[in-house]
N, C-alpha and C positions, 0 to 999 in steps of 0.2 A: 607043946606048951604055948598057950595064947599069951600075947603081951597086951597089956591094957593100952588104950589109945592115948592115955596121959603119960605113959612112960617116956623117958628121954629118948630111947631108941626109936619108939614109934613116932615121935614128933620130929625125927630127923636130926636130933642134936648129937646123937652118938652114931658114928658110921656103923653100918652092918658089916659083918665080915664080907670081904670081897668075894663076889661070885664070879667064877670063871666058867664060861660056856665055850665049848669048841665043837666043831663038827667038820667033816671033810668039805673042801671048797666046792661050790657050785661051778659048773663048767664056764659060765660067763665071767666069773671072778678069777678062776684058775688061769685062764689064758692071759689075763692082764699081768699076772705076777709070776708066771712060770710055775715053779714048785712052791713058791711062797704063799702062805695063807695070810691074807690081810687081817690085822688085829684092829678092832674098833673098841675104843674106850668110851663107854656111855655113862654119863653122870646125870642123875636126876634124883631129887629127894623123894619123889613119889614111887613107892615100891611097885605099884601096879603098872605104871608107865614104864619103869625101868625093866621089869620082867617081860612085859609084852613086847617092847622094842627089842630086847635081847633075843627073845625067841624068833621074832620075825627076821632079824639080821642074821641069826644063825642059819635060818632057812635059805638065805642068800649066799651062804658059804663062808661067812666071816667068822673068825674067832672073836668072841665078844667078852669084854671085861666090864662088869657092872659095878658101879660105886654110887654111893648116896650123897656125896658132898664134894665141894671143891677141894677141900684138904685131901680127901682120899684120892681124888683125880690126880692131884700133883704128886702124891706119893707113888701112885701107880705108874705115872709117866716116868718117874725116876727109876723104878724097878723093872718095868716091862717094855718101855719105849714102844707104845702102840703106833700104828701107821696113821691113825686119824683119831681125833677126840670130838665127841658130840656132847655139848654141855647145855643143860637147862640154865636159863639165865637167873631165875629166882630160886635160890636155895638158901636155907639157913646158914649162918656163918659166912664163909667165903662164897660169894655169888659167882655165877658163871663168867661175868665180865672180868672180875678180878682174877679168877682162875685162868682165863684165856691170856690175860696180860702177863701173868707169871710164867705160863708155859712158853710164851714168845720170848720173854726176857731171859729164860733159862737157855735159849739158843738150841733147843732140841730139834727144830725144823719140823715139828709135827703140825699139820693143818688142823684147824679148829672150826667146828660148825656149831652155831647156836641153834638150839631146838627149844622154841618158846611159844607160849600163848600170847606173848606181847610183841609180836613181830612189827606191827605198825609203829609203835613207839621206839623200838630199837633200830629199825631199818635206817632211819635218818642219821643216827649216831654211829652206825656200824663201820663206816669207813675209817673211823678213828680207833677202832678196836682190832684185835688180832684175828677175829674170825674171818674165814674166807667166804662164808655164806651164813644166812639166817633163814631157818625153815620154821614155818608155823606148825605147831602141834596139831595133829589131825588123827582121826580114827584110822584112816588108810595111810600107810607109810610110803606111798608111791613117791612123793616128792623127796622125802628124806632119803630113801634108797637111791633115787636118781642122783641126788646131790653128793651122797657119799661115793657112789661109783664114779661119777664125773671128777670129783676132787681127787680120789685115789689115782685115777688114770692120769690126770694132769700132773700130780705130784710124782708119780712113778716115772713118767716121761721126763720130767725136769731132772730127777735123780739120775736117770740113765744118761741124759745129755751131759750132766755135770761129770759123771764118772768117765764118759767117753772123752770129754775135754781134758780131764786129768790124765788119762792114759796117753792121749796124744801129746800133751805137754811133757810127760815123763819120757816118752819115746824121743821127742825132739831134744830134750836135755841129755839123754843117753847118747844120742848121735853126736851132739856137740862135744861131749867129753871123751869120745872114742878117738884114739890117735890115728 
C-alpha cells in the first residue's frame, strides 16, 4: 500500500515502526568485541538514507536499529541500549542536537555521532554538544564507517579498562577485609 507524500508518516511526523536489521558480524568487527555484535542505532528522517545506511552498516557486521525521529531514538536507547548512536541533525520534532543532549543527560554512556549535510555550521559548535564526532553525509559511507569503527574501538577499550580497574579495586578491598 502506497502512502501519499502528504501523509503525516511520509512527512516524518509519525515515527515508522522500528526496523531492526541484524546479520552475523564481519571478521574485523567481531575481533573488537569478542562474541558481542555491536549495535548501531541510526536515526534519520529520510527513509532512503536510513535504509541505505542500514544496509551498508549491516554489511560491515553491525546489528542496526533504524528509527526516523529523535523521540524514537530516545525510546530505543532506553529499550535496547545500543553500543553507538548515529543521529541526523535536522529532523522534525526533536532534532539530533537535542536528542544527543538527552542521551548524555540520561547517563547511558552511549557515544553519539552526528551525521549531517550541515557539518561546516555544526563543527564549530560541536565541542559544546554530546557528539564525539560529526560526519558529513556522502554517497560513499567510508568516513562514517571509519568513525563508527574507531569510536566503538575506543569506547570498548575504555570500558575494558574501567572494568579491569573495578576488578582490581574489588580484589584489593577483598584482601583488606581478609583476616
